KEZA-267108 format. One record per residue: y negated, z, x of N, C-alpha, C in turn. Coordinates in pm, whole numbers, padded with zeros to 5 digits. Each point is the difference from the previous one (the first is absolute). Example, Ala and Ser with C-alpha at 12.3 -4.5 7.8 and 13.67 -1.06 7.14 Angstrom:
+--------+--------+--------+--------+--------+--------+--------+--------+--------+
:    n.y :    n.z :    n.x :   ca.y :   ca.z :   ca.x :    c.y :    c.z :    c.x :
+--------+--------+--------+--------+--------+--------+--------+--------+--------+
:  00569 :  00780 :  01319 : -00119 :  00000 : -00089 : -00120 :  00000 :  00090 :
: -00105 : -00072 : -00035 : -00119 :  00006 :  00082 : -00109 :  00073 : -00077 :
+--------+--------+--------+--------+--------+--------+--------+--------+--------+
This chain:
+--------+--------+--------+--------+--------+--------+--------+--------+--------+
:    n.y :    n.z :    n.x :   ca.y :   ca.z :   ca.x :    c.y :    c.z :    c.x :
+--------+--------+--------+--------+--------+--------+--------+--------+--------+
: -12271 :  10186 :  06760 : -00124 :  00073 : -00033 :  00026 :  00092 : -00119 :
: -00037 :  00125 :  00014 :  00027 :  00099 : -00104 : -00088 : -00024 : -00123 :
:  00056 :  00030 : -00114 : -00078 : -00007 : -00124 : -00115 :  00101 :  00006 :
: -00107 : -00034 : -00067 : -00115 :  00091 : -00011 : -00011 :  00048 : -00144 :
: -00018 :  00130 : -00018 : -00010 :  00059 : -00133 : -00134 :  00072 : -00012 :
: -00068 : -00024 : -00109 : -00126 :  00066 : -00027 :  00013 :  00079 : -00131 :
: -00055 :  00120 :  00000 : -00001 :  00087 : -00118 : -00145 :  00027 : -00038 :
: -00028 :  00001 : -00129 : -00138 :  00023 : -00044 :  00002 :  00058 : -00142 :
: -00099 :  00081 : -00034 : -00003 :  00061 : -00134 : -00037 : -00100 : -00108 :
:  00056 :  00021 : -00118 : -00033 : -00078 : -00119 : -00012 :  00096 : -00118 :
: -00080 : -00039 : -00099 : -00016 :  00079 : -00121 : -00030 :  00146 :  00036 :
:  00061 :  00095 : -00069 : -00030 :  00141 :  00027 :  00086 :  00058 :  00111 :
:  00132 : -00025 : -00005 :  00088 :  00058 :  00101 :  00114 : -00094 :  00040 :
: -00014 : -00128 : -00036 :  00100 : -00099 :  00042 : -00022 : -00041 :  00146 :
:  00106 : -00053 :  00059 : -00013 : -00068 :  00129 :  00031 : -00148 : -00018 :
: -00077 : -00082 :  00070 :  00032 : -00141 :  00015 :  00055 : -00023 :  00139 :
:  00087 : -00101 :  00013 :  00060 : -00032 :  00129 : -00001 : -00150 :  00022 :
: -00030 : -00040 :  00122 :  00020 : -00137 :  00045 :  00097 :  00002 :  00116 :
:  00097 : -00092 : -00001 :  00088 : -00020 :  00114 : -00017 : -00144 :  00047 :
: -00027 : -00016 :  00130 : -00042 : -00128 :  00056 :  00096 : -00043 :  00110 :
:  00037 : -00127 : -00004 :  00087 : -00059 :  00102 : -00085 : -00079 :  00099 :
: -00022 :  00052 :  00121 : -00085 : -00071 :  00096 :  00054 : -00138 :  00037 :
:  00132 : -00018 : -00007 :  00059 : -00127 :  00041 : -00038 : -00115 : -00091 :
: -00009 :  00026 : -00129 : -00027 : -00107 : -00097 : -00132 :  00019 : -00075 :
: -00063 :  00115 :  00019 : -00124 :  00038 : -00070 :  00024 :  00032 : -00148 :
:  00126 :  00007 : -00043 :  00027 :  00038 : -00139 : -00036 :  00148 : -00019 :
: -00053 :  00029 : -00118 : -00041 :  00137 : -00032 :  00039 :  00032 : -00144 :
:  00067 :  00112 : -00018 :  00038 :  00044 : -00135 : -00073 :  00129 : -00036 :
: -00042 :  00009 : -00124 : -00047 :  00124 : -00058 :  00116 :  00064 : -00075 :
:  00027 :  00126 :  00030 :  00103 :  00071 : -00076 : -00069 :  00059 : -00122 :
:  00032 : -00055 : -00117 : -00074 :  00029 : -00122 : -00147 : -00040 :  00016 :
: -00075 :  00017 : -00105 : -00143 : -00033 :  00003 : -00069 :  00087 : -00104 :
: -00026 :  00127 :  00035 : -00062 :  00090 : -00098 : -00133 : -00053 : -00054 :
: -00079 : -00057 :  00089 : -00125 : -00066 : -00038 : -00030 : -00102 :  00108 :
: -00077 : -00103 : -00035 : -00018 : -00111 :  00091 : -00099 :  00030 :  00113 :
: -00110 :  00067 : -00028 : -00109 :  00011 :  00097 :  00042 :  00062 :  00134 :
:  00073 :  00112 :  00004 :  00039 :  00056 :  00130 :  00096 : -00091 :  00077 :
:  00084 : -00073 : -00072 :  00090 : -00094 :  00065 : -00081 : -00111 :  00067 :
: -00095 : -00055 : -00075 : -00084 : -00107 :  00053 : -00081 :  00049 :  00120 :
: -00056 :  00120 : -00012 : -00083 :  00055 :  00110 :  00082 :  00017 :  00126 :
:  00124 :  00047 : -00013 :  00085 :  00021 :  00117 :  00043 : -00132 :  00060 :
:  00033 : -00097 : -00084 :  00034 : -00134 :  00050 : -00116 : -00060 :  00079 :
: -00120 :  00013 : -00054 : -00117 : -00060 :  00067 : -00032 :  00073 :  00129 :
:  00017 :  00130 :  00002 : -00021 :  00078 :  00123 :  00094 : -00044 :  00110 :
:  00125 : -00028 : -00036 :  00101 : -00037 :  00098 :  00002 : -00150 :  00031 :
: -00063 : -00079 : -00084 :  00005 : -00145 :  00016 :  00133 : -00059 : -00043 :
:  00063 :  00065 : -00098 :  00130 : -00045 : -00049 : -00016 : -00071 : -00135 :
:  00098 : -00084 : -00034 :  00006 : -00064 : -00132 :  00124 :  00048 : -00073 :
: -00017 :  00035 : -00126 :  00111 :  00051 : -00079 :  00094 : -00112 : -00039 :
:  00128 :  00014 :  00035 :  00100 : -00101 : -00036 :  00096 :  00050 : -00108 :
:  00014 :  00134 : -00011 :  00099 :  00055 : -00093 : -00048 :  00133 : -00057 :
:  00043 :  00029 : -00122 : -00011 :  00133 : -00059 :  00141 :  00043 : -00038 :
:  00044 :  00112 :  00054 :  00133 :  00052 : -00030 : -00016 :  00117 : -00097 :
:  00031 : -00023 : -00125 : -00020 :  00098 : -00107 :  00122 :  00091 : -00010 :
: -00024 :  00131 : -00014 :  00110 :  00096 : -00013 :  00034 :  00033 : -00145 :
: -00101 :  00006 : -00086 :  00024 :  00030 : -00142 : -00124 : -00034 : -00081 :
:  00011 :  00009 : -00130 : -00098 : -00060 : -00089 : -00121 :  00087 : -00032 :
: -00005 :  00125 :  00044 : -00112 :  00087 : -00037 : -00134 : -00059 :  00044 :
: -00099 :  00019 : -00085 : -00130 : -00062 :  00023 : -00066 :  00037 :  00131 :
:  00025 :  00123 :  00048 : -00063 :  00041 :  00127 :  00073 : -00059 :  00120 :
:  00097 : -00087 : -00024 :  00067 : -00072 :  00109 : -00015 : -00151 : -00012 :
: -00039 : -00047 : -00116 : -00012 : -00146 : -00021 : -00139 : -00041 : -00048 :
: -00094 :  00094 : -00006 : -00131 : -00031 : -00057 : -00076 : -00109 :  00072 :
:  00027 : -00020 :  00129 : -00073 : -00101 :  00076 :  00075 : -00131 :  00019 :
:  00120 : -00010 : -00057 :  00084 : -00118 :  00026 : -00067 : -00129 : -00044 :
: -00049 : -00004 : -00123 : -00054 : -00126 : -00054 : -00118 : -00050 :  00082 :
: -00092 :  00090 :  00036 : -00117 : -00041 :  00077 :  00039 : -00048 :  00140 :
:  00093 :  00068 :  00064 :  00044 : -00041 :  00133 :  00076 : -00132 : -00005 :
:  00080 : -00018 : -00103 :  00073 : -00126 : -00017 : -00098 : -00117 : -00015 :
: -00103 :  00021 : -00079 : -00100 : -00106 : -00022 : -00075 : -00032 :  00129 :
: -00034 :  00101 :  00077 : -00082 : -00018 :  00120 :  00080 : -00062 :  00115 :
:  00124 :  00045 :  00020 :  00076 : -00041 :  00118 :  00115 : -00096 : -00030 :
:  00029 : -00023 : -00127 :  00115 : -00083 : -00039 :  00128 :  00050 :  00066 :
:  00014 :  00131 :  00010 :  00114 :  00063 :  00068 :  00122 :  00005 : -00092 :
:  00114 :  00022 :  00061 :  00125 :  00016 : -00075 :  00010 :  00143 : -00051 :
:  00040 :  00017 : -00125 :  00020 :  00133 : -00058 :  00149 :  00023 : -00021 :
:  00052 :  00100 :  00069 :  00141 :  00038 : -00010 :  00008 :  00129 : -00082 :
:  00091 :  00006 : -00095 :  00005 :  00114 : -00092 :  00144 :  00032 : -00036 :
:  00021 :  00118 : -00060 :  00136 :  00037 : -00041 :  00062 : -00100 : -00097 :
:  00131 :  00000 : -00004 :  00074 : -00096 : -00082 : -00014 :  00027 : -00149 :
: -00037 :  00123 : -00037 : -00011 :  00039 : -00141 : -00119 : -00068 : -00065 :
:  00027 : -00101 : -00081 : -00107 : -00077 : -00063 : -00057 :  00069 : -00124 :
:  00058 :  00114 : -00037 : -00048 :  00071 : -00119 : -00138 :  00062 :  00023 :
: -00038 :  00018 :  00126 : -00127 :  00063 :  00032 : -00103 : -00106 :  00037 :
: -00118 :  00013 : -00054 : -00103 : -00101 :  00020 : -00065 :  00015 :  00138 :
:  00020 : -00100 :  00084 : -00067 : -00011 :  00130 : -00054 : -00142 :  00009 :
: -00127 : -00012 :  00031 : -00066 : -00131 : -00003 :  00043 : -00089 :  00116 :
:  00009 : -00131 : -00030 :  00004 : -00103 :  00104 :  00117 :  00011 :  00096 :
:  00116 :  00039 : -00050 :  00116 :  00017 :  00088 :  00058 : -00136 :  00039 :
:  00027 : -00017 :  00130 :  00063 : -00122 :  00051 :  00147 :  00018 :  00030 :
:  00039 :  00121 :  00039 :  00138 :  00025 :  00042 :  00044 :  00137 : -00049 :
:  00116 :  00004 : -00066 :  00059 :  00126 : -00046 :  00113 :  00038 :  00095 :
:  00006 :  00127 :  00038 :  00101 :  00043 :  00096 :  00073 :  00123 : -00050 :
:  00122 :  00018 :  00055 :  00088 :  00109 : -00042 :  00068 :  00061 :  00122 :
:  00079 :  00104 : -00024 :  00074 :  00068 :  00105 :  00074 : -00099 :  00091 :
: -00019 :  00016 :  00130 :  00070 : -00084 :  00096 : -00072 : -00127 :  00038 :
: -00104 : -00038 : -00075 : -00077 : -00118 :  00036 : -00084 :  00029 :  00125 :
: -00037 : -00106 :  00069 : -00087 :  00009 :  00117 : -00129 : -00077 : -00028 :
: -00112 :  00061 :  00035 : -00130 : -00063 : -00015 : -00057 : -00024 :  00139 :
: -00042 : -00123 :  00027 : -00058 : -00034 :  00129 : -00152 : -00003 : -00011 :
: -00065 :  00060 :  00099 : -00145 : -00009 :  00016 : -00021 : -00057 :  00140 :
: -00017 : -00132 :  00007 :  00005 : -00065 :  00130 :  00137 :  00021 :  00061 :
:  00002 :  00055 :  00122 :  00129 :  00030 :  00064 :  00049 :  00141 : -00032 :
: -00079 :  00078 : -00072 :  00040 :  00134 : -00038 :  00096 : -00007 : -00118 :
:  00088 :  00098 : -00009 :  00104 : -00002 : -00103 :  00013 :  00137 : -00064 :
: -00007 :  00003 : -00133 :  00014 :  00124 : -00075 :  00121 : -00007 : -00091 :
:  00080 :  00108 :  00001 :  00109 :  00014 : -00095 : -00053 :  00062 : -00128 :
:  00048 : -00050 : -00113 : -00039 :  00055 : -00130 :  00101 :  00108 : -00040 :
: -00052 :  00119 : -00031 :  00082 :  00110 : -00048 : -00043 :  00033 : -00142 :
:  00092 : -00005 : -00094 : -00034 :  00042 : -00136 : -00001 :  00153 : -00005 :
: -00115 :  00056 : -00039 : -00017 :  00146 : -00001 : -00058 :  00045 : -00134 :
:  00074 : -00020 : -00109 : -00051 :  00034 : -00133 : -00004 :  00150 : -00023 :
: -00081 :  00038 : -00096 : -00016 :  00140 : -00039 : -00142 :  00024 : -00045 :
: -00094 : -00017 :  00093 : -00142 :  00007 : -00035 : -00030 : -00104 : -00108 :
:  00043 : -00123 :  00028 :  00008 : -00106 : -00102 :  00138 : -00064 :  00014 :
:  00041 : -00073 : -00101 :  00130 : -00066 :  00007 : -00001 : -00119 :  00094 :
: -00118 : -00059 :  00023 : -00008 : -00120 :  00083 : -00034 :  00029 :  00146 :
: -00012 :  00126 :  00038 : -00052 :  00034 :  00133 :  00093 : -00049 :  00112 :
: -00061 : -00066 :  00099 :  00071 : -00038 :  00122 : -00079 :  00049 :  00120 :
:  00070 :  00014 :  00112 : -00062 :  00036 :  00127 :  00030 : -00111 :  00099 :
: -00085 : -00013 :  00102 :  00016 : -00103 :  00101 :  00024 :  00066 :  00136 :
:  00112 : -00033 :  00064 :  00036 :  00057 :  00129 : -00005 : -00109 :  00107 :
: -00100 :  00012 :  00089 : -00011 : -00089 :  00115 :  00078 :  00064 :  00114 :
:  00126 : -00041 :  00018 :  00088 :  00068 :  00094 : -00049 : -00010 :  00144 :
: -00039 : -00118 :  00043 : -00042 : -00018 :  00139 : -00125 :  00082 :  00031 :
: -00085 :  00016 : -00101 : -00124 :  00077 :  00019 :  00020 :  00148 : -00030 :
:  00119 :  00037 : -00049 :  00031 :  00138 : -00039 : -00105 :  00052 : -00098 :
: -00033 : -00084 : -00098 : -00105 :  00032 : -00097 :  00054 : -00013 : -00141 :
: -00009 :  00108 : -00077 :  00042 :  00004 : -00139 : -00122 :  00015 : -00090 :
: -00017 : -00094 : -00091 : -00106 :  00008 : -00100 :  00064 :  00041 : -00132 :
: -00011 :  00129 : -00032 :  00073 :  00058 : -00113 : -00087 :  00026 : -00122 :
: -00128 : -00031 :  00009 : -00092 :  00013 : -00114 :  00011 :  00136 : -00067 :
:  00045 :  00003 : -00127 :  00000 :  00125 : -00076 :  00140 :  00058 : -00021 :
:  00098 : -00048 :  00077 :  00132 :  00063 : -00003 :  00000 :  00124 :  00089 :
: -00042 : -00017 :  00124 :  00002 :  00111 :  00096 : -00137 :  00019 :  00060 :
: -00053 :  00121 : -00011 : -00124 :  00038 :  00066 :  00032 :  00093 :  00116 :
: -00099 :  00025 :  00084 :  00019 :  00103 :  00100 :  00005 :  00136 : -00069 :
:  00109 :  00070 :  00018 :  00028 :  00132 : -00062 : -00002 : -00009 : -00152 :
:  00031 : -00117 : -00053 :  00000 : -00015 : -00145 :  00075 : -00123 : -00045 :
: -00004 : -00024 : -00130 :  00053 : -00123 : -00057 : -00080 : -00030 : -00126 :
:  00017 : -00119 : -00054 : -00073 : -00038 : -00119 :  00053 :  00069 : -00125 :
: -00087 :  00011 : -00100 :  00047 :  00046 : -00131 :  00102 : -00098 : -00056 :
:  00092 :  00051 : -00075 :  00103 : -00085 : -00061 : -00047 : -00037 : -00140 :
: -00068 : -00114 : -00009 : -00058 : -00044 : -00126 :  00098 : -00079 : -00086 :
:  00075 : -00090 :  00061 :  00083 : -00092 : -00078 :  00150 :  00020 :  00022 :
:  00038 :  00052 :  00114 :  00140 :  00019 :  00029 :  00048 :  00139 : -00037 :
:  00108 :  00042 :  00064 :  00058 :  00133 : -00020 :  00001 :  00073 :  00134 :
:  00022 :  00131 : -00006 :  00005 :  00074 :  00125 :  00118 : -00043 :  00088 :
:  00120 : -00021 : -00055 :  00108 : -00051 :  00086 : -00034 : -00135 :  00063 :
: -00066 : -00088 : -00074 : -00040 : -00130 :  00052 : -00097 :  00016 :  00117 :
: -00100 :  00087 : -00017 : -00099 :  00021 :  00105 :  00064 :  00065 :  00122 :
:  00091 :  00094 : -00022 :  00069 :  00064 :  00112 :  00079 : -00102 :  00080 :
:  00068 : -00093 : -00067 :  00074 : -00104 :  00071 : -00094 : -00089 :  00081 :
: -00118 : -00027 : -00054 : -00099 : -00080 :  00074 : -00047 :  00075 :  00125 :
: -00022 :  00130 : -00014 : -00041 :  00079 :  00116 :  00111 :  00007 :  00104 :
:  00125 :  00011 : -00044 :  00111 : -00001 :  00094 :  00007 : -00132 :  00078 :
: -00029 : -00109 : -00068 :  00000 : -00131 :  00066 : -00105 : -00003 :  00112 :
: -00117 :  00055 : -00028 : -00106 :  00003 :  00103 :  00032 :  00103 :  00108 :
:  00058 :  00112 : -00039 :  00036 :  00103 :  00097 :  00101 : -00050 :  00102 :
:  00080 : -00097 : -00039 :  00104 : -00053 :  00089 : -00056 : -00091 :  00109 :
: -00127 : -00035 : -00008 : -00062 : -00086 :  00102 : -00019 :  00079 :  00130 :
: -00017 : -00068 :  00112 : -00009 :  00069 :  00130 : -00117 :  00099 :  00007 :
:  00021 :  00106 :  00079 : -00101 :  00106 :  00014 : -00131 : -00050 :  00056 :
:  00004 : -00106 :  00084 : -00123 : -00048 :  00062 : -00074 : -00102 : -00086 :
:  00043 : -00014 : -00125 : -00072 : -00084 : -00096 : -00132 :  00066 : -00036 :
: -00107 : -00080 :  00001 : -00130 :  00051 : -00042 : -00018 : -00025 : -00150 :
: -00033 :  00105 : -00072 : -00018 : -00007 : -00145 : -00146 : -00027 : -00034 :
: -00022 : -00108 : -00074 : -00132 : -00034 : -00054 :  00012 :  00010 : -00152 :
: -00072 :  00092 : -00059 :  00013 :  00023 : -00145 : -00130 : -00034 : -00072 :
:  00003 :  00013 : -00132 : -00107 : -00054 : -00082 : -00123 :  00085 : -00015 :
:  00011 :  00131 :  00028 : -00111 :  00090 : -00030 : -00015 :  00108 :  00107 :
: -00121 :  00055 :  00008 : -00027 :  00115 :  00085 :  00014 :  00127 : -00084 :
:  00126 :  00045 : -00010 :  00031 :  00118 : -00078 :  00055 :  00114 :  00088 :
: -00001 : -00018 :  00132 :  00081 :  00087 :  00086 : -00041 :  00145 : -00006 :
: -00129 :  00029 :  00001 : -00044 :  00140 :  00002 :  00049 :  00074 : -00125 :
: -00013 : -00062 : -00115 :  00048 :  00063 : -00123 :  00152 :  00014 :  00001 :
:  00067 : -00101 :  00055 :  00146 :  00006 :  00008 :  00046 :  00114 :  00090 :
: -00069 :  00018 :  00112 :  00034 :  00109 :  00093 : -00014 :  00135 : -00068 :
: -00110 :  00019 : -00071 : -00024 :  00127 : -00069 :  00113 :  00031 : -00098 :
:  00042 : -00102 : -00075 :  00109 :  00018 : -00095 :  00132 :  00030 :  00072 :
:  00031 : -00079 :  00103 :  00128 :  00014 :  00069 :  00016 :  00137 :  00065 :
: -00110 :  00055 :  00051 :  00007 :  00132 :  00062 :  00037 :  00108 : -00101 :
: -00025 : -00026 : -00127 :  00040 :  00094 : -00104 :  00150 :  00003 : -00022 :
:  00067 : -00106 :  00041 :  00146 : -00008 : -00014 :  00070 :  00032 :  00131 :
: -00055 : -00045 :  00109 :  00059 :  00024 :  00132 : -00101 :  00067 :  00095 :
: -00039 :  00122 : -00028 : -00104 :  00065 :  00082 :  00043 :  00025 :  00144 :
:  00130 :  00000 :  00027 :  00049 :  00028 :  00135 :  00045 : -00125 :  00075 :
: -00027 : -00116 : -00055 :  00039 : -00126 :  00064 : -00095 : -00027 :  00117 :
:  00052 :  00012 :  00123 : -00085 : -00013 :  00119 : -00059 : -00140 :  00011 :
:  00078 : -00102 : -00033 : -00051 : -00138 :  00007 : -00113 : -00021 : -00100 :
:  00014 :  00059 : -00117 : -00104 : -00011 : -00101 : -00127 :  00072 :  00044 :
:  00014 :  00117 :  00060 : -00118 :  00073 :  00046 : -00072 : -00076 :  00112 :
:  00077 : -00064 :  00087 : -00060 : -00084 :  00104 : -00077 : -00115 : -00062 :
:  00062 : -00063 : -00100 : -00068 : -00112 : -00069 : -00125 :  00049 : -00071 :
:  00006 :  00118 : -00060 : -00116 :  00055 : -00069 : -00118 :  00016 :  00094 :
:  00026 :  00050 :  00120 : -00107 :  00016 :  00099 : -00057 : -00136 :  00040 :
:  00089 : -00097 :  00019 : -00044 : -00134 :  00038 : -00087 : -00063 : -00109 :
:  00043 :  00014 : -00124 : -00074 : -00059 : -00112 : -00137 :  00066 : -00014 :
: -00006 :  00131 :  00019 : -00128 :  00070 : -00007 : -00097 : -00056 :  00104 :
:  00048 : -00024 :  00121 : -00085 : -00056 :  00105 : -00043 : -00143 : -00035 :
:  00094 : -00079 : -00049 : -00031 : -00140 : -00033 : -00105 : -00009 : -00110 :
:  00017 :  00079 : -00104 : -00093 : -00008 : -00112 : -00137 :  00058 :  00036 :
: -00001 :  00104 :  00084 : -00128 :  00056 :  00045 : -00079 : -00104 :  00080 :
:  00072 : -00088 :  00068 : -00064 : -00107 :  00078 : -00017 : -00128 : -00082 :
:  00030 :  00007 : -00129 : -00009 : -00114 : -00091 :  00089 : -00116 :  00046 :
:  00117 :  00036 :  00054 :  00097 : -00100 :  00044 :  00112 : -00013 : -00102 :
:  00060 : -00118 : -00011 :  00115 : -00014 : -00089 :  00120 :  00077 :  00054 :
:  00083 :  00050 : -00089 :  00124 :  00068 :  00040 :  00116 : -00098 :  00010 :
: -00030 : -00126 : -00020 :  00098 : -00108 :  00000 : -00032 : -00095 :  00115 :
:  00097 : -00057 :  00071 :  00143 :  00011 : -00024 :  00057 :  00130 :  00054 :
:  00120 :  00030 : -00045 :  00077 :  00113 :  00049 :  00139 : -00050 :  00033 :
:  00069 :  00070 :  00088 :  00135 : -00041 :  00037 :  00101 :  00048 : -00103 :
:  00093 : -00087 : -00034 :  00099 :  00035 : -00101 :  00088 :  00117 :  00046 :
:  00026 :  00008 :  00129 :  00078 :  00113 :  00051 : -00067 :  00133 : -00028 :
: -00133 :  00003 :  00010 : -00073 :  00123 : -00030 :  00002 :  00029 : -00150 :
: -00006 : -00104 : -00080 :  00008 :  00019 : -00145 :  00135 :  00059 : -00040 :
:  00105 : -00043 :  00067 :  00134 :  00048 : -00035 :  00014 :  00152 :  00019 :
: -00077 :  00056 :  00092 :  00009 :  00144 :  00025 : -00106 :  00079 : -00076 :
: -00110 : -00066 : -00041 : -00112 :  00074 : -00058 : -00026 : -00032 : -00147 :
:  00047 : -00111 : -00050 : -00032 : -00043 : -00137 :  00106 :  00054 : -00096 :
: -00039 :  00098 : -00081 :  00095 :  00068 : -00088 :  00066 : -00096 : -00098 :
: -00069 : -00108 : -00035 :  00057 : -00097 : -00095 :  00117 : -00078 :  00062 :
:  00007 : -00006 :  00131 :  00113 : -00061 :  00068 :  00109 :  00101 :  00032 :
: -00021 :  00126 : -00038 :  00089 :  00108 :  00041 :  00065 :  00069 : -00120 :
:  00008 : -00072 : -00112 :  00057 :  00060 : -00121 :  00149 :  00028 :  00013 :
:  00065 : -00057 :  00102 :  00142 :  00028 :  00022 :  00021 :  00108 :  00107 :
: -00109 :  00066 :  00042 :  00011 :  00113 :  00093 :  00031 :  00127 : -00080 :
:  00108 :  00070 :  00033 :  00036 :  00121 : -00075 : -00113 :  00103 : -00005 :
: -00079 :  00010 :  00105 : -00108 :  00099 :  00002 : -00106 : -00033 : -00103 :
: -00024 : -00129 : -00022 : -00100 : -00040 : -00100 :  00052 :  00032 : -00140 :
:  00124 : -00035 : -00026 :  00060 :  00032 : -00130 :  00000 :  00150 : -00025 :
:  00032 :  00078 :  00103 :  00003 :  00146 : -00014 : -00137 :  00055 : -00034 :
: -00103 : -00051 :  00065 : -00136 :  00047 : -00027 : -00039 : -00023 : -00146 :
:  00051 : -00110 : -00055 : -00032 : -00035 : -00139 :  00095 :  00066 : -00100 :
:  00094 :  00079 :  00050 :  00099 :  00060 : -00088 :  00096 : -00101 : -00057 :
:  00029 : -00106 :  00079 :  00084 : -00110 : -00049 :  00120 : -00025 :  00091 :
:  00046 :  00101 :  00069 :  00118 : -00016 :  00086 :  00117 : -00056 : -00080 :
:  00066 : -00100 :  00056 :  00114 : -00062 : -00066 : -00037 : -00116 : -00090 :
: -00130 : -00019 : -00027 : -00044 : -00113 : -00083 : -00002 : -00128 :  00083 :
:  00002 : -00113 : -00067 : -00003 : -00129 :  00071 : -00135 : -00019 :  00067 :
: -00001 : -00080 :  00106 : -00126 : -00029 :  00069 : -00099 : -00068 : -00093 :
:  00049 : -00087 : -00088 : -00090 : -00068 : -00094 : -00065 :  00101 : -00094 :
:  00076 :  00101 : -00044 : -00057 :  00104 : -00086 : -00104 :  00083 :  00074 :
:  00032 :  00033 :  00126 : -00096 :  00076 :  00081 : -00126 : -00081 :  00023 :
:  00018 : -00128 :  00032 : -00116 : -00087 :  00016 : -00085 : -00003 : -00126 :
:  00066 : -00014 : -00116 : -00073 : -00003 : -00127 : -00082 :  00126 : -00022 :
:  00055 :  00116 :  00036 : -00072 :  00126 : -00014 : -00122 :  00003 :  00093 :
:  00017 : -00046 :  00123 : -00113 : -00005 :  00093 : -00110 : -00090 : -00055 :
:  00040 : -00115 : -00050 : -00100 : -00095 : -00052 : -00070 :  00056 : -00123 :
:  00075 :  00067 : -00087 : -00061 :  00062 : -00119 : -00101 :  00107 :  00042 :
:  00033 :  00078 :  00099 : -00093 :  00103 :  00047 : -00126 : -00064 :  00059 :
:  00019 : -00109 :  00073 : -00118 : -00068 :  00056 : -00085 : -00059 : -00112 :
:  00062 : -00051 : -00104 : -00077 : -00054 : -00113 : -00090 :  00106 : -00061 :
:  00047 :  00126 :  00001 : -00077 :  00109 : -00062 : -00098 :  00067 :  00096 :
:  00008 : -00036 :  00127 : -00081 :  00071 :  00099 : -00145 : -00047 :  00001 :
+--------+--------+--------+--------+--------+--------+--------+--------+--------+
């Protein structure tokens, strides 16, 4: 029986996610921006929360953990970095670890840069990547705690995943990301196709997530910092991909 995934809005522009194993009835929340939307979705589906898989310590990703833990007595899985305060953690995980949700299995990928403790969860059998604030559709997270080379290496790790992987990210930022990316790659046909799709989705008040990783590889300028055409547009031909990535991210910070 295939896993079931539900997406729902939280806070201002966050997404909440539930992944459910029909075989065992186990259900995990990927992060918990706030408790109420998680509870409402669980009750709508008739599911019980068994796990919370935390990606990083920012408040808009862990704000609902304590309330959900108290209500459901669920297991809280979090990054191995104990320097960051995350409430009620039961299990710390690191690169290469596997997390089970019933019969479902997620690989832990360390993806630091946005924060030093950031991890992503890859459900290989479900072809589902929960990347939170490392990788967005046509974007990536701000580099708050890491360095640009560190973040670029994290993006390369995610870029190496199969093209048919579905990307589930932490925020609905796609329309703004598209507008920015077109300023750097105005002739990118894949990006222009994605721009049209996003315009239709947002006009219909639909989420732009999930998106296929293969499409991101061709349209997301943050994954294309090692493309000579991108470096040339920025006047950075011959510079390292990490330097080009850093310039793109700095420009997005100012946009």
